[in-house]
Each structure stands twice: as structure tokens, then as C-alpha cells.
Legacy VTK file of the C-alpha trace (Angstrom):
# vtk DataFile Version 3.0
C-alpha trace
ASCII
DATASET POLYDATA
POINTS 409 float
-38.249 14.611 -3.234
-38.308 11.429 -5.337
-40.759 11.919 -8.177
-40.244 8.459 -9.676
-43.874 7.468 -9.097
-45.288 10.697 -10.517
-46.922 10.002 -13.857
-45.761 13.417 -15.077
-42.174 13.055 -13.837
-39.373 13.384 -16.356
-37.732 10.223 -17.639
-34.391 9.486 -19.255
-36.146 9.214 -22.594
-37.194 12.869 -22.308
-33.542 13.896 -22.570
-31.569 11.095 -24.222
-32.702 9.485 -27.448
-31.848 5.911 -28.327
-29.205 7.321 -30.671
-27.726 9.427 -27.836
-27.453 6.418 -25.569
-25.967 4.241 -28.284
-23.309 6.886 -28.960
-22.452 7.182 -25.278
-22.091 3.412 -24.954
-20.022 3.006 -28.092
-16.405 1.775 -27.852
-14.195 4.487 -26.402
-12.588 5.374 -29.720
-15.999 6.199 -31.165
-17.948 7.261 -28.069
-19.646 10.627 -27.799
-20.397 12.758 -24.784
-23.806 13.513 -23.338
-25.752 16.132 -25.290
-25.564 19.690 -24.007
-28.941 19.537 -22.282
-27.554 16.953 -19.837
-25.168 19.642 -18.565
-27.493 22.614 -18.632
-31.064 21.510 -18.043
-32.427 22.008 -14.502
-34.927 19.228 -15.227
-32.169 16.793 -16.113
-30.317 17.713 -12.944
-33.467 17.033 -10.919
-33.733 13.664 -12.612
-30.158 12.903 -11.501
-31.029 13.951 -7.957
-34.199 11.855 -7.847
-32.729 8.718 -9.390
-29.048 8.759 -8.449
-28.129 10.953 -5.496
-31.133 10.185 -3.318
-30.864 6.435 -3.882
-27.229 5.907 -2.953
-25.003 6.592 -0.002
-23.540 10.045 -0.673
-20.622 11.712 1.060
-21.670 14.986 2.690
-19.008 16.107 5.175
-16.130 15.373 7.520
-16.677 14.386 11.143
-13.499 16.202 12.200
-15.061 19.493 11.103
-17.370 19.276 14.148
-14.939 17.707 16.629
-16.681 18.263 19.986
-20.059 17.653 21.563
-22.518 20.389 20.605
-20.698 21.299 17.395
-23.033 21.544 14.419
-22.899 22.630 10.805
-25.679 23.313 8.283
-25.255 22.507 4.613
-27.291 22.048 1.482
-26.901 18.841 -0.493
-28.601 18.544 -3.910
-31.110 21.164 -2.776
-31.852 19.408 0.530
-31.149 21.463 3.702
-29.455 19.232 6.271
-27.322 19.715 9.370
-24.595 17.686 11.039
-24.717 17.579 14.851
-22.270 15.916 17.240
-24.095 14.678 20.315
-23.007 14.273 23.909
-22.337 10.626 23.075
-19.794 11.885 20.466
-21.902 10.432 17.644
-22.388 12.555 14.527
-26.008 12.626 13.372
-27.534 14.101 10.249
-30.926 15.823 10.364
-33.187 17.541 7.910
-32.506 21.177 8.764
-36.206 22.003 8.991
-38.465 22.683 11.973
-41.605 20.561 11.684
-43.935 23.340 12.836
-42.826 26.225 10.621
-40.517 24.733 7.930
-37.779 27.187 8.942
-34.153 26.086 9.283
-33.138 25.251 12.843
-29.392 25.790 12.321
-28.334 28.862 10.358
-24.563 28.727 10.779
-21.801 26.612 12.206
-21.933 26.450 16.000
-19.442 25.131 18.531
-20.147 23.607 21.940
-23.915 24.136 22.025
-25.934 22.217 24.597
-29.051 22.097 22.446
-30.409 23.090 19.055
-32.467 26.285 19.211
-34.597 27.349 16.253
-33.726 30.995 15.479
-37.271 32.143 14.698
-39.652 30.634 17.270
-37.081 29.468 19.794
-38.227 25.850 19.790
-35.505 23.680 21.281
-34.202 20.189 20.652
-31.552 18.134 22.393
-28.488 16.987 20.476
-30.227 13.772 19.401
-32.999 15.802 17.743
-35.611 15.211 20.447
-38.068 18.104 20.790
-37.796 19.434 24.356
-39.255 22.955 24.592
-41.493 25.466 22.805
-41.542 28.708 24.817
-44.892 30.469 24.888
-46.600 28.275 22.322
-49.655 28.203 24.627
-48.948 31.580 26.223
-46.914 30.255 29.144
-43.170 30.480 29.641
-42.380 26.758 29.788
-45.341 24.717 28.537
-45.607 20.941 28.424
-44.711 19.843 24.872
-45.680 16.173 25.120
-48.699 16.624 22.863
-46.595 18.436 20.254
-43.954 15.719 20.351
-46.634 13.108 19.732
-47.572 14.999 16.580
-44.046 14.689 15.179
-42.168 17.601 16.679
-38.728 15.939 16.773
-36.110 16.759 14.167
-36.174 14.243 11.340
-32.975 12.224 11.359
-31.481 10.960 8.115
-29.819 7.575 8.029
-26.085 8.238 8.204
-22.824 6.479 8.856
-19.096 7.150 8.815
-16.193 5.539 7.051
-12.873 6.849 8.282
-13.667 10.566 8.837
-16.194 10.846 6.014
-19.887 11.253 6.862
-22.341 9.626 4.453
-26.107 9.886 4.309
-28.769 7.711 2.705
-31.863 9.776 1.948
-33.768 6.729 0.760
-33.204 4.853 4.008
-33.068 1.676 1.935
-29.469 1.327 0.759
-27.337 -1.665 1.578
-24.949 -1.202 4.487
-22.271 1.412 3.954
-19.699 -1.337 4.435
-21.078 -3.211 1.436
-21.553 -0.059 -0.606
-17.903 0.988 -0.135
-16.420 -2.493 -0.386
-14.695 -1.790 -3.746
-12.806 1.083 -2.065
-12.038 -0.576 1.234
-10.713 -3.635 -0.599
-8.006 -1.400 -2.032
-7.268 0.559 1.144
-7.865 -1.958 3.919
-4.165 -2.189 4.730
-3.708 1.576 5.018
-3.469 2.871 8.571
-5.402 6.048 7.791
-6.778 6.268 11.331
-3.394 7.653 12.367
-3.816 10.697 10.135
-5.471 13.974 11.175
-7.343 16.659 9.291
-5.335 19.833 8.806
-7.492 22.663 10.154
-5.855 25.821 8.816
-8.735 26.869 6.569
-10.626 30.145 6.414
-13.616 28.726 8.313
-11.440 26.914 10.834
-13.216 23.609 10.219
-10.556 22.001 8.050
-12.721 22.033 4.917
-11.404 23.757 1.833
-14.269 24.972 -0.369
-14.103 25.581 -4.105
-17.133 26.687 -6.132
-16.521 26.329 -9.879
-19.200 27.209 -12.387
-19.359 23.802 -13.960
-21.709 20.864 -14.068
-20.719 18.074 -11.695
-20.036 15.641 -14.538
-17.340 17.923 -15.971
-15.689 18.195 -12.553
-15.923 14.469 -11.918
-14.157 13.738 -15.194
-11.538 16.403 -14.566
-10.618 14.889 -11.203
-10.375 11.324 -12.488
-6.954 10.042 -13.404
-7.052 10.341 -17.183
-4.499 10.555 -19.947
-5.935 13.690 -21.502
-4.300 16.117 -19.103
-2.536 14.412 -16.207
1.052 14.117 -17.400
1.000 17.453 -19.221
-0.505 19.542 -16.409
0.971 17.665 -13.425
4.659 17.338 -14.044
5.190 14.984 -11.096
2.956 12.371 -12.698
5.434 11.956 -15.529
7.653 10.150 -13.058
5.016 8.756 -10.684
3.111 6.952 -13.456
5.917 5.910 -15.799
5.525 4.490 -19.273
8.392 2.511 -20.731
9.853 3.025 -24.194
7.386 0.510 -25.619
4.388 2.367 -24.212
3.675 -0.115 -21.431
2.242 1.476 -18.316
3.450 0.404 -14.883
0.322 1.526 -13.064
-2.934 -0.333 -12.450
-6.111 1.044 -13.972
-9.228 0.556 -11.844
-12.632 0.759 -13.501
-15.236 -1.600 -12.087
-18.310 0.580 -12.549
-18.274 1.809 -8.955
-14.668 2.942 -8.599
-12.616 4.539 -11.330
-9.003 5.405 -10.769
-5.413 4.403 -10.895
-2.933 2.802 -8.515
0.819 3.178 -8.790
4.006 2.524 -6.792
5.291 5.440 -4.743
8.943 5.632 -3.765
8.798 8.444 -1.207
9.838 7.876 2.384
6.525 7.766 4.188
4.871 7.974 7.577
2.035 5.527 6.885
2.521 1.866 7.741
0.637 -1.189 6.563
-1.644 -2.670 9.192
-0.680 -6.227 8.285
3.075 -6.075 8.850
4.004 -2.546 9.947
6.074 -1.902 6.837
5.821 1.430 4.995
3.039 1.743 2.456
4.584 2.231 -0.968
1.528 2.308 -3.209
-0.790 5.204 -4.000
-4.291 5.553 -5.385
-6.356 8.229 -7.092
-9.968 7.068 -6.927
-13.389 8.328 -7.942
-16.120 6.467 -6.074
-19.673 6.790 -7.328
-21.559 8.974 -6.919
-19.575 11.871 -5.386
-16.478 10.816 -3.400
-12.936 11.361 -4.651
-9.903 10.053 -2.785
-6.220 10.671 -3.218
-4.478 8.159 -0.938
-0.741 8.680 -0.835
1.332 7.065 1.903
2.219 10.509 3.250
-1.052 12.360 2.632
-4.720 11.573 2.135
-7.057 13.992 0.388
-10.820 13.599 0.517
-12.839 15.415 -2.114
-16.626 15.551 -1.768
-18.317 16.784 -4.922
-21.624 18.517 -4.232
-23.644 18.935 -7.439
-25.817 21.995 -7.665
-28.471 22.868 -10.217
-27.173 22.282 -13.722
-24.208 24.611 -14.133
-22.539 24.948 -10.731
-20.967 22.692 -8.133
-18.996 22.778 -4.914
-15.911 20.899 -3.805
-15.539 20.138 -0.094
-11.928 19.083 0.421
-10.136 17.775 3.474
-6.412 17.061 3.563
-5.017 14.655 6.152
-1.444 14.342 7.355
0.411 12.317 9.937
-0.628 13.750 13.303
2.411 15.939 13.907
2.269 17.434 10.409
-1.458 18.164 10.745
-1.216 20.365 13.852
2.402 21.397 14.411
2.891 25.147 13.660
6.270 24.288 12.173
4.466 22.591 9.287
1.896 25.304 8.704
3.608 26.675 5.594
3.781 23.188 4.129
0.080 22.607 4.823
-0.892 25.893 3.216
1.183 25.147 0.127
-0.404 21.714 -0.113
-3.876 23.248 0.020
-2.916 25.843 -2.592
-1.621 23.047 -4.781
-4.929 21.245 -4.307
-6.748 24.185 -5.853
-4.361 24.188 -8.770
-4.497 20.417 -9.236
-8.273 20.343 -9.285
-7.998 22.662 -12.277
-11.213 24.494 -11.527
-10.752 26.816 -14.473
-10.233 23.878 -16.816
-13.452 22.293 -15.606
-15.259 25.596 -16.070
-13.870 25.664 -19.605
-15.462 22.296 -20.231
-18.742 23.790 -19.059
-18.335 26.678 -21.498
-18.032 24.087 -24.250
-21.339 22.636 -23.080
-22.824 26.154 -23.057
-21.704 26.943 -26.581
-24.206 26.987 -29.423
-21.604 25.447 -31.723
-22.467 21.880 -32.793
-19.699 20.103 -30.892
-20.103 16.353 -31.088
-17.003 14.674 -29.743
-15.637 12.588 -26.868
-15.380 15.482 -24.417
-15.786 13.467 -21.205
-15.729 9.794 -22.177
-14.972 8.309 -18.771
-17.813 9.863 -16.809
-20.079 9.112 -19.754
-19.353 5.440 -19.273
-20.018 5.555 -15.523
-23.245 7.549 -15.682
-24.611 6.416 -19.018
-24.510 2.774 -18.004
-27.370 3.726 -15.713
-29.555 4.673 -18.690
-31.221 1.572 -20.166
-31.646 1.231 -23.909
-35.386 0.887 -23.496
-37.196 4.168 -23.008
-38.358 4.532 -19.442
-37.831 6.300 -16.180
-35.208 4.118 -14.528
-31.662 5.310 -14.031
-30.510 1.894 -12.886
-29.457 -1.141 -14.868
-28.912 -4.834 -14.164
-25.169 -4.297 -14.365
-25.182 -1.693 -11.615
-28.530 -1.706 -9.869
-30.268 -4.160 -7.602
-33.870 -5.288 -7.856
-34.751 -5.266 -4.171
-36.126 -2.048 -2.737
-34.076 -2.662 0.383
-30.742 -2.397 -1.405
-28.746 0.464 -2.820
-29.690 1.438 -6.327
-26.220 1.955 -7.672
-25.996 3.482 -11.124
LINES 1 410
409 0 1 2 3 4 5 6 7 8 9 10 11 12 13 14 15 16 17 18 19 20 21 22 23 24 25 26 27 28 29 30 31 32 33 34 35 36 37 38 39 40 41 42 43 44 45 46 47 48 49 50 51 52 53 54 55 56 57 58 59 60 61 62 63 64 65 66 67 68 69 70 71 72 73 74 75 76 77 78 79 80 81 82 83 84 85 86 87 88 89 90 91 92 93 94 95 96 97 98 99 100 101 102 103 104 105 106 107 108 109 110 111 112 113 114 115 116 117 118 119 120 121 122 123 124 125 126 127 128 129 130 131 132 133 134 135 136 137 138 139 140 141 142 143 144 145 146 147 148 149 150 151 152 153 154 155 156 157 158 159 160 161 162 163 164 165 166 167 168 169 170 171 172 173 174 175 176 177 178 179 180 181 182 183 184 185 186 187 188 189 190 191 192 193 194 195 196 197 198 199 200 201 202 203 204 205 206 207 208 209 210 211 212 213 214 215 216 217 218 219 220 221 222 223 224 225 226 227 228 229 230 231 232 233 234 235 236 237 238 239 240 241 242 243 244 245 246 247 248 249 250 251 252 253 254 255 256 257 258 259 260 261 262 263 264 265 266 267 268 269 270 271 272 273 274 275 276 277 278 279 280 281 282 283 284 285 286 287 288 289 290 291 292 293 294 295 296 297 298 299 300 301 302 303 304 305 306 307 308 309 310 311 312 313 314 315 316 317 318 319 320 321 322 323 324 325 326 327 328 329 330 331 332 333 334 335 336 337 338 339 340 341 342 343 344 345 346 347 348 349 350 351 352 353 354 355 356 357 358 359 360 361 362 363 364 365 366 367 368 369 370 371 372 373 374 375 376 377 378 379 380 381 382 383 384 385 386 387 388 389 390 391 392 393 394 395 396 397 398 399 400 401 402 403 404 405 406 407 408
């Protein structure tokens, strides 16, 4: 729940002093990371939820994970119980996973091919659009009329949602700009990629195509670790030494992207590929590694697309939801199964979960570390903290004044 109007609600000034914010905003060679409490405090995490994650479009899942009518999946995002449901019209909807009459969850586990949503405790039923249709025995009869209950708000509460490519986004505020506008910095880079021709590889333990990793690390450490940065990339990932070359004078051949909404890198890719440009049908020969605020990470290679959805959890834990997409034959053909499994194993290694957890241990330490541990994410998130003490996590550079627009950090 947004506590921004609560007189007793925490503010940025409760956690970051003017000196802290000045250090975070300093030039990169002198910048300092957030103080430890920003990585460990449950109250600070709640402030991030209230002011950042509930005021922006956030990625929450993959439509291909519930491919058929009646498929549904519950999940928890930032402490909010929600469920994804594919209706008979093939639309994916997002609902608060709460029955209005008893506050119990209505979907406990992933289901396939259901004809309706049935609450597991009282048996109240809803159609696949969330409309309340039955409440057995609520008045003592087997099939009572529920019109009066519906008038009192018995339907499931739908959350504003939309898809881009296969990614499902939700807007808990209901007031963000259109998803098209919100994602325009990303789509401007990828609008010539024919990603619709790719399919989600589904050989995962849950059979839904989503690879799940649960590191014990604050989301900011993970976000920084995923971003293309010079601190580890070429040392840990040997292939990057050739993919992102630097000449003998230290000039980089890649393009750095850092516009406040998207941070990443683009570079030429020489591999023979299966993806073609929409404009002229020629092979795509450029790749991107992109972090899109607040929680979407994309690796767009001409031969593979990886979607990473970062789900922050209270203070010191997080979850990665990862989907890997291949050209259609590679995604489903048994002959490529070994290759898909190796790619997914490599994903776990490349995300360097243990390294991110190590960064969290640094934040947990009582030693007085005061250095540029995660400078890039500091710049993205700290720009949302105004120099004046107050409760806002938006700024003129990122935010928008109208209540009907997205409050980007």
C-alpha cells in the first residue's frame, strides 16, 4: 500500500543525509555507494516499494508461461499477492490474488486449462475475466443467487496490465503513462528486431519456461551485477574480451547507453544468425545488454534473447525470473535440448549469483566500508532522491508532475 500521504510514513531524509546524497551524486571517480541501511533496512525497502515499484510499470512474468485458456499462475511481487490468468479470449489478465469476502488467496498454485477460478477455502467461483459467478451455500442453498454479493464488490480486483513482446507488465498505481511510452527508450533500440519469431524454451523444472534463481542479496546489488560494467565483465566472461573489443589506444568499439531509464551497452556481433531485421530482411548483426528501470533486464543477441525479471524482496533477498528465447526450431526441437540446457546453465553462471551475494555480505559487514561498490545503480536510483529533505523519490529529471503519468525515478 502507498503510504506517501501518511504523516508518519518514512521519507528519504530518514535514511539518507544530505551528505549521503551528495556523495552518491558526486562524479564517478569520487562517488560513494548507498549506506548499508539502504541494503538492509526493511523500512527502506518499503519506501522503495511505495515510491518506485508501485508507481511505475513493472515486469512481472511471461505470457508464454501460461500459454492456453484457463492457465493461471500465482506470484508475489514486492509483497503483493497477484495472479496471472489467461482467459477464453486468450488475453492475459493480472488480478490481486485475494478473495474479497475472506482475504484468502484464490489461486494457490499454477493451474492448466481451468474453466474458472475456484477459491480453495470457501469454493467461491469466478470466470476467467474475474467476474464473481457462484458462492455455494453462502445462504444455505446449493446454488444461490449472487447478484447482491456482486453488487457489493465480489469480483476479483483486476490490476492494469499490458504486454510488450512476451513480457507481462503491471501498473499498481493505475496512473502510469502508456506502456508504449514508458518503454520507448527500449523499443527505439530494438524496433528492427524480429523477436516475434522467437519462442520461449520450456525445458525448466516447473515446465513453464521460467528459470528461477533466489540469491540472498538486495535487488540493487543484483541490478548492478547484471549491468554491463567494466568491473567484472571481461575478466569473468571470456567471450566479452572479443565481443566488446578495445583497441591498442584504449578506444572502445561499443556504444554505452545510459539515459536514466535504460543502462547498457550495444556492440556488433559477427555470428551467423537466425534473426532478420524487419526493415530489409537482412541478418541482425548488433547486440544489446540492457537494464530497464525499474526491474527488467534484456540480453538481445541476434540468435538468442534472454529476459530477466528482477523481483525485489524485503531488504536482503531477491528472485530472478528468467526466460530464454530461441528461433522456433531451436526452442522446441528435442535435438537442441542439450544446447538449451547448457544455455540455461550458463545463464546461472553469468548472472554470478554468488558474486552478488558477496556484495550483500559487504553491505552486511560491520566494517566501515566507504567506497564505490555499486556506482552505476547508485546513479540510477539516487537521482530519484532530491537534495531537499522530503518524502519524494522522484525528481524533475526523471519524474513527471501530473498524477496521470508514470513517476519514473
